[in-house]
N, C-alpha and C positions, 0 to 999 in steps of 0.2 A: 447205412452207407452202401453205396453201390460203386464198384470199381469198373473201370473201362479199359479195354484192350483195343489198340489199333493193330489189326492184322494186315501186314503189308508185305510186298515182295514182287518179284518179277512174274510174268505169266508162266504157268505150268509148274509152279512150285507147290501146289496142293493147298493153297490158303483156304479156299471155300470148304473143301473136304475136312480140313483140320478144324475149322470153326464148327462144322456139323458134329464132329466127334466130341468136341469139348461140350457142346450143348446137350449131348445125349449121354454124358457120363453117368447121370443118375436116372436114366430111363426116360428122359423127356421126349416130347414129340419132335420129329425132324423139323428143323427150321424151314421157313420158306426159301425156295431156291432163289439165287441171285437174279435180278431183273435187269437185263441189258448190261450197261456199263455203269450203273449207279452203285454207290456204296450200299452194302447190305448191313442192317443193324439187327443183331441177334441177342436176345436177352435169355439168361439161364441162371440157375443156381447150382452151387456145389458146396456140400457140407455146411449148409446153412448160410453161405455167403451169396450175395447177389452180384451178378456180373453182366456187363454188356460188351459184346465184341462188335467192332466196326470192320467188316470184311471189305477191304478196299479193292478196286479193280487193279489188275496186274499190268495192263498195257502202259507203257511209258507215256503214251499220249494222255493218260488220266492220272499222272503223278500228282496233279493238283489235289485230287481227292484224298490222297495219302497225307499230303501236307495239311489239309483241312482237318482230317481226323486227328493228327498229332496235336492240334490246338486244344483238344479236349481229352486226350488219352492220358491215363496214369502211367501206362507202360506200352511200348511198341513191341509187337511180336513179329520179328522179321523172318519170314520163311525163305530159305535158300536151298538151291539144288545141291545134291550130294556129289559134286564134281568140281575139283579145283579149277579146271579150265573155264567153268561157267561162273566163277566168282565175280567176274566183271559185270555180269548181268544184275547183280545186287548192289553195285556201286552207287547208283542214284539214290537208293533207299537208305544206304548207310550214310550218305552225305546228308540226306534229309533229316534223319534222326539226330545226327550230331549237331546240325545247325539249329534244330529245335530244342536241343537239350533234354529230350524226352528219355527217361530210363528205358533201356531196350534189352530184349532177350533175343538171341538168334536161335532158331530151331532148324537144324539141318534135317529137312524132311525127305521122305522117300528113301530112307537110309538103306532099305532092302535092295535098292538099285544103285548103291554107291559105286562110283567109277574110280575111286582113289581112296587113299588113306584119309581118315578124318583129320589128322593133324595137318595134312597138306591142304585140306579144304579151309581150315582155320587160318593157316599161314597165308593162303591166297586172299582170303577176306581181309586179313590184317593189312594188306597193302593199300586198302581203301578206307581204313578206319584210324582216326586219331586216338580213340580209346583202345585200351588193351582188351582183346577178345580172349576170355579165359574159358578153356574147355572144362566142362563140369562132368562129362561122362566119357568113357572110352568104350568102343564097341567090342562085343564078343563075336568072333567069327567062326564059322564052320566052313572051311575052305575059303572061297571068295565071297560067301554070303554073310551078311551081318545078321546074327540071330538073337542078339541081346545086348545089354549094356551094363557097365559097372559105374555106380555113382562114386565119384572121387572124394566126396566128403564123408559119407557114411561107410564107404567101402563095402557096399552091398551090391550083389549082382542079380540081375533079372534076365530070364530067358523069355523072348517074345512068344506069344501065342496068338494065333489068328483070330481077330475079332474079340479077344478077351484080355483081361488084365494079365500082365506078365507074371511069370512064376519066379519066386525067389530061389536062387541056387547058390552054390559055393562058387567063389571066384576060380575060374580055371587056372591050373598050375602054370600053364604056358603063358598066362597073361599077367601073372603077379609082378614080374619085373617092369613091364610096360605100365601097369596100373600105379606102381609105386613111383615111377619116374614122373608120370603125368600128375599125380597127387602133389608131389613136391613142387612142381611148376605152378600148380594152382595156388598152393599155400603161399609160395613166395610172391606171387602176384597180389594176393590179398593182403599180405603183410606190409606192402607199400602204403596201405591206408589204415593200419592198425598197429599201434605200438606194442600192445599185449601179445599179439600173434608174432610180431617180429622177435620179441624176447623169447617166446616159446621155441621158435625155430633156432635161434642162436644157441639156446641152452639145450638143444637137441631133445626137447620134450615132445610128446605126442599130444597135440592140442585136442581137447574134448570136442565131440561132434556138435553139441548144442551151440556153444559160442561161435563156432565157425559158420554155422548157418545164420546166426544173428549178424555176423559181419557181412555175409553175402547180402542179407536184406538191407543193411545200412548202406553199403557201397552202391547197390542198385538204386536205392532211393536218392542217393547223392549223385548219381550218374557218373560214377568213377570208372566202372568197367562194364563190358558187355559180356555176360555169360552166354555160353553156347551149349545147347542140349541137342540130343539126336533122337530120331524116331521115324515112324512111318504112319502118318495120320490115317491113311486109307485102310490100314490094317489094325488100327488102335494100338500100335506099338509105340511106347514111350509117351502116350498122351496123358496117362494118369500122373506120371512123374512130372511132366510139364505143368499140368494143372496144379499140382502140389507146390511146385516152385513159384508159380504165380500167386497162389493163395498165401504163402508164407512170406514172400519177398516183395511183391508188387506194392508200391506205396498207395496211399489213399488219396482222395480228392483234395485234402488239405494241403498236400505237397504241391499239387498242380496249381491250386489257388495262389499259393505263395509265389510260385514261379511266374505265373501270369502277372501278378501284381508288380513283381520286380521288372518284368520285361516291358510292361506298358506304363509304368509310373502311376498306377491307379492310386488315388488318395481315398476315394470313397470305397466302401466294402464291395467286393466283386460278388455278384449274385449268380451270374451264369455266363456262358460263352456260346455264341451262335456259330456253327461251323459249316452248315450245309443247308441249301434250300432246294426243295423239289416242287415242281409245278404239275398239278394234276387237273385233268378235265373235270369240271363240275365242282371242284373243291377249291382250286386256286393255289396260292403259294403256301407251302408248308415250310416253316423255318425250324430246322432241327437244332436244339440247344441242349446243353448239359447244365443242370443246376449245381452250383458250388456253395450254396448256403441253404438254410432252412426257410420255409415259408413261401416258396415260389408256387403260386397257384393262379388260376384265371382271375382276372380283375386286379391283380397286383400291379404295382408300378414297376416297369422294367424298361430300361433304355430310354427314359424320358416320356413314356406314354403307357397306356393301359395294356396289359398282356391279354391276348385273346384266349380261346379255349385250347385244350390239349387233345392230341391224338396219340395213340401208342407209337413209340419210336420204331418198333419192329413191324408195325402194320397189323399186328394181331392182338386180340384181347380187348380189354376195356381201357378207356383213357383214364389216366390217373387224375384224381381230384386235386392232388398236391404232390409236388416233387420233393423227394428226400435228397439230401446232399449226394451228389454223384449220379443221380438218375437222369436218363435222357428221355426226351419227349419231342414230338412235333407240335409247333404252335401255329394255329390258323388264326386268321383275322388279326395278324400281328405284322402287317406289312412295314411298320416303322423299324422293325429290327433288321439290321444289316449283318449279313454273314461275314465271317472272318473278323468279328469284333468281340471284345470283352465287355460285358454289360454290368452296369451298376443301376441303381434305381432311377437315376436322373441322367445318365450319360451312356454313350457307346464309344469305347476306346478302340482304335484300329489295332489289329493284332500285330505281333512282332514282324520285323522286315522279312524274316525267313519264310513267312507264310505265303509269299508270292513266288511261285516257281519260275522256270524259264518262260520268256515271252513267246507268244504264238509265232511260229515260223512258217505256217502254211496259210497263205492268204488267198481269198477268193471274193469275187463280187457275187453278192446274193441279191436276187430280185424276185418279187412275187410273180407267179404265173398270171395272176389277174391284176391289172393296174390299179383297181380299186383298193387293193390291200397294201398299197405302198406305205401309207402313213401307219397303218396297223403293224406292219412288219418292222418298221423302224422303232416303234415304241416297244414291241415285245423283245426284240434283240437287245435293246438297251437294258431292259429288265433282267434278261438272262445274263448279260455280261456283268451287271452289277453284283450278281450272286456267284459268278464263276470267274475267278481271276485269270484263268487260262484263256479266256476269250476277250478279244478287244474288237470294238465296232467303231467305225468312222465312215466318213464320206470320201470316196475316191476323187481326188482333185481333177483327174482327167475326164471321167465320165459322169461324175455326180452320183453314181450308184453307191449302195451300201457296201462297204468293204469290211469283211470279217476275217480276223486272224485267229488261228487256234493251233494247238500243237501238231496236228497232222490230219491226213485225209479221213481216218477212222473217226476222229473227234468231229470233223465237219459232217460226216454222214449221220452220226448220232444226233448232232444238233438239228439237222434238217428233218430227221425223223421226229424229233420232239416238236418242232414247229408244225409238222403235219398232224401228228396224233393228239397232241395236247391242245394246240391253238387253232387247228383247222386251217393252217396256211400252207399252201403248196408253193414251193420255191424251186428255182433253178440256180445253178452256180456256173460262173464263168471265170476264166483266168483273168488276172489283173493285167491290164495293158501296160506296157512300159511307158514311163514318163519321158518320152523323147523330146529333145530340144534341137535348135539349130542356131548357127552363128555364121557370120561372114568371115572370110579369110584374107580379104585384101581391102585397102581403103578405096572409097568411091566418093567422087564429087557429083552432086546432082543439082539441077536447077529445075524448079517446078513452079508454074504459074497457074493459079486457079482463078478463072473468070466465068461469071454467070450473070446473065441479064434476065430478070423475071418480069419486067414491065415497070416496076417501081425502082426502088433502090436495089442495085445489083450486089454481087459478091466479087471481091477482088483481093487476092493475096499473092505475093511473089516471094519465094524463098530460095536461097542458095544454101545447101547443106553439105557438110562433109561427114561421111560415115566411115568409121574405122573399127577394127576388132579390138575389144578390150582384153586384158589378160584373163585367163580362165578363172571364173569365180568372182570377177570384179562386178558383174551385173551391168545394168544400164546406167550410163552417165550422160548428162546434157550440159553443154556450155554454149556461150555465144560471144562472138567477136565483132558484132555489128558496130559500124562507125557512122557518125553523121545522122543518126536517127532514121536510117533507111527503113528500119522496122521499128516503130514506136515501142517503147519498153512495156507498155501495157498489153501488147500483143505477144510478147515473148513467152509467157506462161502457156498460152494457147498453142504455140509452136511445140513446146516441150510435150504437152499433153497429146498432140497429134502424133508426135514421134513415138510416144509410148503406145498409143493405139495401134500403130502399125506393127509393133512387136508382138501383138497377140497371136498373129498367124503369119509365118514367113512363107517364102516360095515353096518350101518342101511340105508345108502344111502343119508346122509345129511352132510353138512359141519361140521367139528369138531371145537369146541371152547374150550377155557380154558384148554389148554394143555401145560405142561412144558416138554420140551425135553432136555436131557443132553447127550452129547457125552462123554463117559468115556474112551474109548480105541478103538484100531483098528490096522489095518496093511495096508501097502501100498507096491507097487512094483515100482522100480525105472524107469521101462520102460512102463509098462502097466497101471499104475494108471493115472487118469485124473480127471478134474472137473466133467465131465459127469459121469464117473464111480462112484464117491463118491455120486453124486446127485441121481443116480439110486439106489445105495445101501441104502442110507438114506430113500428114499421114500418107498422102499419095506420093510425095517426094521420097519418103523413107521406103515405102513399098517398092518404088522403082529402083532405088539404090540397093536394096537387099537382093534383088534379082541380079544386079550387076556385080555384086560383091563376092561371087563364088561361094554360095552358101554350102555349109557342110553339116551333116547330121551329127548330133551329140547323143550319146547314151549315158545314163546315170551309172556311176560306179559307187558301190557301197563298201564300207569297211565292215568286215564280218568278224565277229568274235565267237570262236568255237569253244565250248566247254566239253572236254572229252577226257576219258581215262588215258593216262600216259601211254598205255600199251597201244593205242590207236593213233598216236600223233603222227607217226611216219606215214600212215596210210592217207593222210590228208593232202600231202604234197602232190601226188599224181592227180588227185581229184581236182584240186585248185588249178593245176596246169591244164588239165583237159577242158575245164570250163573257161579258159582264157583269163585266168586270174593271176594275181601276183602274191606270193607268200611274203608276209612282213616279218614273221618270226613267232616264237612261242616262249612262254614262261610257265614256271610251276604255279599252280593255283594255290595261293597262300591260305585260302579258306577251306580247302578240302584235300586231304592226303590222297595221293595217287592220281590227281587230276592235273591237266594242263589247260592253259588258255592259249589258243592258237589264233593268230591274227592274219587276215588276208584281205586283199582288195579283189572284188568280183563284180562283173557286170550285173545290174539288176535283173536282166533277162535270164541269168543263170540260177537265180535263187530258187525258182520252182523246181528245177531239176536237182538242185543241191540237196533238197530235203530228202529225196529218196536215196541218193547216193551216200549221204552221211549216215542214214539209217542202216544201209547195207554194210558200210565199212566199219561201223562201231557197234554192230549187233543191236541197234536200236537205242543205245544209251547216250549217244552224243546229242548235243543241241547247239543252236547258234542264235546270235542276235545280229541283225544287220542294221546299219545306219548310213544314210546318204553321206557320201564324202565329196564327190566332185563329178563334173561331166567330162567325158572323154570323146574325142572325135572318132568317127567310124566311117569307113570308106568301102567302095567296091560293091560286090554282089550282096554282101551282108547288109549294107546300108540300104540298097535297093529293095531287098526283101522286107526289111523292117518298115520302110515307107509304104510298100505295097500292102503289107499286112494291116498297117494302121489305117490306110484308106479303105481297105475292104471291111474292116471292123466297124 
């Protein structure tokens, strides 16, 4: 059995260094360094047990990688900074582990550089966690420096030593009262989930250490609480204690398998879960999966087809001939396997809903430098997006170019580097043009006669039309009030089609919306009239009427839903106002403690600027989703500039 840790957290919290130290506890070789912004898989052993750590990127733009890792992790190790003011930076990852239901341990890393009391750090984190966060250690201080820790269950104290295991010492006298207070709080929290411990506390008995550790292991496996430990991975401080807690308390893959079966409704036995795909030059697509049952080997049936060969998950060593329960590997020549899916022998079940993070809010047009690569680029982007739920690919309706949305500019840069280095595709990115429209503002009556003689049968059609503005959002409507057969009924559909043709491009150069066209009268010729003649007449007549109808430019307005920690809600009001938007209000997010859902209306042209401003105002942890709501009139120099920019583009 091999257990798996997802090591997650904000940038700068020392995740990668901590993973390196865990892997070297028994003198192992240093793991390979992280490559770019991809998850790093590190395999190691400790006291005879096999472990895999998935070291996830810290940038909020790559939060999807953390969600993917939670799909296959037995336990999440959340690294947080030692500063109460920075607790909000960990809020997205706390939200993720709670949504996933993954048992979690918080490691307050870099404790040697603590900027506040540990109890204040835990209290600040608790503002964003629905689970109780229980402190398992209290720090030993020498002045302002943290030089050791006391375990609150065993009541044993250790003093840190640089690069070495900590030394066992007596609990300092000046710390005994604080240690006793913190231990009582820990036991009371645990007693909420254990009747025996509750009775021991009520009867004022000192509970034995062994059963208390067993309770800790059980409540972690049941995801009842989130324990918090302290240390400094870069100095090897607290790393052994952390690893022992993981060894004794982290559940095995059978707990994960049961959780996935319940979440996906799987009826057939779950054999594995696929969580990530990497594309390598000369190798192709590598699907990273975790075995959750015996007998998974090349040639076996998995996901409805034959499983290909394996490569080491860590990229080092020899490929396993067969995967033991809990073991990770990369599968090649297994393109039928979809990431983010739970796999049975004959089926692939989509992962739980929480597996898809915030939608991409940074959109760009991507086009190849060489026109001959256009079809290839479309195909490859579709393959990448199928494996990465943070990326969406579509066709821009205004330009016909490929439109790619992802969480931010860094993610976009990494994507384009991948296209270049792995697939040999050089690309360029362009801003997405606004989907401007136009409409008339006053009714117009127009009379248009189309006459053409070509030597044989000619063309003749005469139409009288009334054009009027429709209510905003009503779209195009057509009606006729012709009397006496002036325009035969069989030609009326052609008149409607001609009117629609004219709306494709109005006097300002944009599609026309919210227009009511009424055919009131006309004339026809028994020989020269035809559907085509009436379609041409209607198109020309409507075009003439649009010019006379005082056309106005319309810009799209989107309803934007922000998901932000409550501490930043007030900062959004001036941002929305500066971007010429309208605040609609906000509510508490019922799905995550300490978060708000803030709603506003904003011009589509402001969304690009909004990405950077939101990141600055929320320290990078806020996100938004935008959906078209309506079109709004725009006048003056701003409208003139938009028209000029669109024509220049």
